[in-house]
Phi, psi and omega in degrees: 000142180280135182298329185278358181295138175279313182245131177232122169251126190233106173063041183291134178222140177212130175233157177231143178281132175248116182310119178076003184228013179082218185236145176257127177271111181273327179209140183223116173053054181267120182227139174193168175231152174230127180288162175301125182072009183271183180213134180233133175261140173239114182237156177175165177289168175301130181091003182279346177099006184295321178290323176301317179298316177302317180288332173291321178301315183285327184109008177283339177230132180272125180289149173285331179208162180083178181201176182233136176234141175237119180055039175084353183257130180293141172268119182296145180294326180269143176289130181300148178282320183288139184299317182301318180290323179296318181293320179299320178297318182294332179283350177280308185222132170238157185235142173245121186268165176296321177264107184299334182298342181297328184250001183249136176276116185295347182270352185251143172292170180302315180295317179297321179301316182286320179299320180297315179295320181295314180299320180303325182260012174074022180260155181298122181290351172292345178291345181303316180298322180293320180294318178299316179296320182300323183264008175081029176250136184260194184295323179298314180293325181302326182269004184261147171285154182308322183292346179264002178259154175289168177305311180297318179295318178299321181289325176298319179295320179297322175297316179298319178298321179291331180280341186305320180288348185077050185291158174275330181228139177244121176257124182245113184259102181054042190293340182241002188298328184270004185257154173299157186303316183293323178288324175304312181300321179296316182292321177298316178297320179298314180296322177296317179297317180300317179300314182292321184282325187255338182083005178293139177274147183243137166240111187252114183258131181196175178250353181251107182300322181297321177292312183300320184293344180298327187232016182239152176276324178223159179230131175258121181259119181257143175241177180302151184071013172084358180294152187207155174219148177273138175251139179292161182307331182272359181111193183273000000 
């Protein structure tokens, strides 16, 4: 592993018990690094374990073996009990889901959603306007509830919400899969701009290699049982 790597996944393994059918191996010995400000794509067919890997990075799924380090510090498998430790952990890695509603409170306007996240992490809630502007949302969208926004606008808001804590790494799980092709292109350009402007590292999980390669430096290709190979930026 490279010392200068920001994110290190080392030998991640996850299995699930299937009643009456033994155990299913979702990921097996998955290892990779992501440089500071770098971007890695993880692609694979349905059932290859790519989403399981993404959830292990963030801490939503506990690995059976292996571990994750950010800036040289191990991420504990268990969520810390102390609030300060939980917030510090959240500032390491944030996740953007395929369904934006997962991370958005339907009762709050876009601006309120961001202010709430900023206050939680002790950041100036005036930064909400800057985040909205960064993701291309204006005053009208800022005053709207998530259900009144288009799919692309909701995903932009979800990205802004993930950026609110000031994370070092952004994990995006099929973040553009449900969007029209033209909107996909806009979101991909937005993510590339955010990476260049903020230095946040990206881990982009998807099933379409052509889409993933638009904003990644390297691509990890997963197959069933967690096997994986790296693909160069230009493809195979």
